[in-house]
C-alpha atoms as one frame of an Amber mdcrd trajectory, in Angstrom:
protein
   0.000   0.000   0.000   1.392   3.407  -0.945   2.436   5.849   1.751  -0.345
   8.321   0.861  -2.968   5.681   1.686  -1.601   4.865   5.157  -3.004   6.088
   8.430  -0.015   6.238  10.774  -0.136   9.056  13.325  -1.514   8.456  16.804
  -3.700  11.568  16.645  -5.294  10.367  13.398  -6.066   6.988  14.962  -7.479
   8.722  18.046  -9.742  10.958  15.927 -11.153   7.975  14.020 -11.790   6.025
  17.232 -13.495   8.971  18.965 -15.506  10.485  16.115 -15.972   7.565  13.746
 -18.478   4.752  13.563 -17.726   1.047  13.855 -18.969  -2.082  12.142 -17.832
  -5.618  12.944 -18.035  -9.231  11.939 -16.331 -12.256  13.514 -12.917 -11.548
  11.999 -12.644  -7.744  11.763 -13.775  -4.493  13.368 -13.846  -1.509  11.007
 -13.867   2.085  12.218 -14.730   4.718   9.610 -14.477   8.494   9.720 -15.345
  10.941   6.915 -12.803  13.791   6.809 -13.640  17.329   5.735 -10.294  18.052
   4.055  -9.525  17.047   0.488  -7.476  13.945  -0.040  -7.432  10.235  -0.618
  -8.766   7.598   1.722  -6.331   6.342   4.340  -6.228   2.942   6.023  -4.716
   1.913   9.345  -4.365  -1.680  10.528  -4.234  -2.782  14.146  -3.582  -6.323
  15.352  -3.309  -7.165  19.030  -0.597  -9.409  20.427  -3.408 -11.686  21.563
  -3.920 -12.674  17.914  -0.470 -14.241  17.651   3.246 -13.703  17.576   4.942
 -11.191  15.267   5.172 -13.576  12.308   1.427 -14.247  12.398   0.510 -10.579
  12.866   2.784  -9.462  10.028   1.328 -12.081   7.677  -2.191 -10.851   8.443
  -1.116  -7.238   7.891   0.455  -8.084   4.535  -2.674  -9.871   3.335  -5.002
  -7.106   4.534  -2.845  -4.400   2.918  -2.807  -6.269  -0.391  -6.573  -6.781
  -0.396  -7.313  -3.153   0.513  -4.704  -1.859  -1.963  -6.676  -3.422  -4.805
  -9.877  -1.735  -3.590  -8.520   1.788  -2.992 -10.061   3.190  -6.188 -13.477
   1.871  -5.097 -13.429   3.394  -1.594 -15.063   6.767  -0.989 -12.478   9.591
  -0.986 -11.715  11.579   2.181 -12.390   8.546   4.365 -10.179   7.248   7.168
 -10.497   3.547   7.967  -9.042   1.497  10.802  -9.170  -2.280  10.503  -8.758
  -4.275  13.696  -8.142  -7.991  13.255  -9.743 -10.376  15.723  -8.549 -13.857
  16.738 -10.530 -15.915  14.151  -8.626 -14.197  11.318  -5.576 -16.392  12.027
  -7.111 -19.455  10.377  -8.262 -17.707   7.187  -6.670 -18.064   3.780  -6.536
 -15.224   1.221  -9.991 -15.786  -0.315 -11.741 -16.109   3.059 -10.021 -12.979
   4.352 -10.986 -11.084   1.197 -14.598 -12.184   1.593 -14.673 -11.189   5.266
 -13.144  -7.763   4.545 -15.595  -7.177   1.676 -18.462  -8.070   4.015 -17.448
  -5.703   6.829 -16.612  -2.859   4.414 -19.904  -3.313   2.567 -21.784  -3.118
   5.876 -19.946   0.119   6.688 -20.934   1.574   3.285 -17.312   2.307   2.374
 -17.429   1.440  -1.333 -18.483   3.725  -4.174 -19.178   0.523  -6.098 -18.678
  -3.043  -4.950 -15.384  -4.733  -5.868 -15.620  -7.958  -7.774 -14.140 -11.200
  -6.503 -11.439 -11.729  -9.151  -9.079 -14.631  -8.901  -5.516 -13.851  -7.883
  -4.187 -14.961 -11.267  -6.507 -12.504 -13.083  -5.159  -9.510 -11.175  -2.539
  -7.466 -12.872
């Protein structure tokens, strides 16, 4: 995911948690906040140590970043998102994680239009 699409600063995370809304399913919690300034959507990812050791957490982060990176053009602009991974996400493969993320993001009304479920080999 490109640097411009990342939510990194503590104050930005705090603002999304305090002023945003949340939607959840079994694997993810999604906080959303609509900014007033111009700019692209930004995504932050949070995974607790309770989910697993560093190797497991980093694998989940890589998969989530890759899935969201492919959807960035379909996410409403000026939106800050924070994805929090829950324990059941550890056992998911790529397709299941993609489906779960699509579900929680659809419930939060994040998409301008729904992303299609392309196969990995079809992506360019």
